[in-house]
Structure formats: C-alpha cells, structure tokens
LOGUDREN-879265 format. One record per residue (C-alpha): x, y, z. Coordinates in steps of 0.5 Angstrom, whole numbers, padded with zeros to 4 digits, always signed. Layout:
# LOGUDREN-879265
XYZ;...
This chain:
# LOGUDREN-879265
-0039+0095+0050;-0038+0097+0043;-0033+0094+0039;-0029+0098+0034;-0027+0094+0029;-0030+0089+0023;-0027+0082+0021;-0029+0080+0014;-0030+0072+0014;-0032+0067+0008;-0029+0063+0003;-0024+0065-0002;-0026+0069-0007;-0032+0072-0004;-0030+0079-0004;-0026+0080+0003;-0020+0084+0000;-0024+0088-0005;-0030+0090+0000;-0025+0091+0006;-0021+0096+0002;-0028+0100+0000;-0030+0099+0007;-0024+0103+0010;-0025+0108+0005;-0032+0109+0007;-0031+0109+0015;-0026+0114+0015;-0019+0116+0015;-0018+0113+0022;-0019+0106+0020;-0014+0101+0017;-0015+0095+0013;-0011+0089+0015;-0011+0082+0011;-0009+0076+0015;-0006+0072+0009;-0001+0078+0008;+0001+0079+0015;+0003+0071+0015;+0007+0072+0009;+0011+0077+0012;+0012+0073+0018;+0014+0067+0015;+0018+0070+0010;+0015+0066+0004;+0008+0065+0000;+0003+0061+0002;+0004+0056-0003;+0011+0056-0001;+0009+0055+0007;+0004+0049+0005;+0009+0046+0001;+0015+0047+0005;+0012+0047+0012;+0005+0044+0011;-0002+0047+0013;-0001+0046+0020;+0005+0051+0020;+0001+0056+0016;-0005+0055+0021;+0000+0057+0027;+0002+0063+0023;-0005+0065+0022;-0007+0064+0029;-0001+0068+0032;-0003+0074+0027;-0011+0073+0029;-0009+0074+0036;-0005+0080+0035;-0010+0084+0030;-0016+0082+0034;-0013+0087+0039;-0013+0093+0034;-0018+0099+0034;-0021+0101+0028;-0019+0096+0023;-0022+0092+0018;-0019+0085+0018;-0020+0081+0011;-0019+0074+0014;-0016+0068+0011;-0022+0063+0009;-0019+0058+0014;-0019+0063+0020;-0026+0059+0022;-0022+0052+0023;-0019+0055+0030;-0025+0057+0035;-0019+0061+0039;-0019+0065+0032;-0026+0067+0033;-0026+0068+0040;-0020+0073+0039;-0024+0077+0034;-0030+0077+0038;-0026+0081+0043;-0026+0087+0039;-0029+0086+0032;-0036+0085+0029;-0036+0079+0025;-0039+0079+0018;-0039+0073+0013;-0039+0075+0006;-0042+0069+0002;-0042+0067-0006;-0045+0061-0010;-0040+0055-0011;-0040+0056-0018;-0038+0064-0018;-0033+0062-0013;-0030+0057-0018;-0030+0062-0024;-0027+0068-0019;-0021+0063-0017;-0020+0060-0024;-0020+0067-0027;-0014+0069-0022;-0010+0063-0022;-0011+0057-0018;-0004+0056-0017;-0004+0062-0012;-0009+0058-0008;-0006+0051-0005;-0013+0049-0002;-0016+0048-0009;-0009+0047-0013;-0012+0040-0015;-0014+0036-0021;-0022+0038-0020;-0022+0045-0017;-0029+0045-0017;-0030+0039-0013;-0025+0041-0008;-0029+0048-0007;-0035+0044-0006;-0032+0039-0001;-0028+0045+0003;-0034+0050+0003;-0039+0044+0006;-0034+0043+0011;-0033+0050+0013;-0040+0053+0012;-0043+0051+0019;-0037+0054+0022;-0038+0061+0018;-0045+0061+0020;-0044+0060+0027;-0038+0065+0027;-0042+0071+0023;-0046+0076+0027;-0048+0079+0020;-0048+0075+0013;-0049+0078+0006;-0048+0075-0001;-0044+0079-0005;-0046+0075-0012;-0049+0080-0016;-0049+0086-0012;-0045+0093-0012;-0039+0094-0008;-0043+0100-0006;-0049+0096-0003;-0045+0091+0000;-0041+0097+0004;-0048+0100+0006;-0051+0094+0009;-0044+0093+0013;-0044+0100+0015;-0051+0100+0017;-0050+0093+0021;-0044+0096+0024;-0047+0103+0026;-0053+0100+0029;-0050+0094+0033;
C-alpha cells in the first residue's frame, strides 16, 4: 500500500525543518508541514530546554512518543522529526505505517557550525562544555539507528534545497 506521508529524520541541524517546509511547497496545497518538537513544546507548555531541565529527558521522550504516534496517522504530511525520535523503536514502527522515512545527513563539523551559529543554548543535548565532542558521541550512537530506520538517505551538505527536494520527490513518487 502506498504511504501518503514523508517523515524526515536525522541529527540536529541537518536541514529537516528547511527541507520539510520546501518539500510541502513542492508537493502541493494538500500537504501539511509538521514539526514534532513544536508539537511537544505545545503539549508540554514549555520549551525543550525547560522540559529537559525541569522534567528530564525521559519526560521529553514520552511527549515525543505520544506526538509521534498521533502524527503518524495523518495523511499527506511532511514530518520533521526531532533528532532523537529513533531512540524509541515504537516511533519508527508508528512512522512506517503511513510515512516513507527519509534520512538527512551532514558531516559532524558542518552540524557543529550550524548549531553554534544558532546558539547551543537552544539544544540541550549539546549545551555542554565541549559541544563538538558531544555531537560526535551522540551521532556515533544514533547513526546506526538512523541508518536502519531510513528508506532513503541524502547528504544535505553542499547541496541546494532544490536538488535535495528533487531527490526526495523522485524517491517518494517511485516508491
């Protein structure tokens, strides 16, 4: 059965939001963009750094799992998933029901440069003394999870948004 939605997975700062919004514009008016982190913020009534600080990562992951289950049932959506969505196998099972899972990748140094430019305070997972080392460690742990979840992978480094969108749409339409 053809799935009607696309879930974008990958580490932080690989372009999930930017690509997701552009993808929706290219797919047509009937498609909607959804960002799981934004829905978690709305449901929790506080920012992600606040959730981590006040309730811990486990509480954040629980919110994330609930949101993932809900959005995976929607038709014709492009979902920008939080970077840790792959940590819970149920999230991937839920997404696969109705979404093609696309992995966006970028080199560690590029991720670091993008995150530092945006301010590491907004990213609790790397708001540490040595963010580059933290990115490497977290990415090394998550990389096999991303790879096993992905049905299509694209490196966003040194590529135009248009070329990334074209590749994803080509995959989506031929799957």
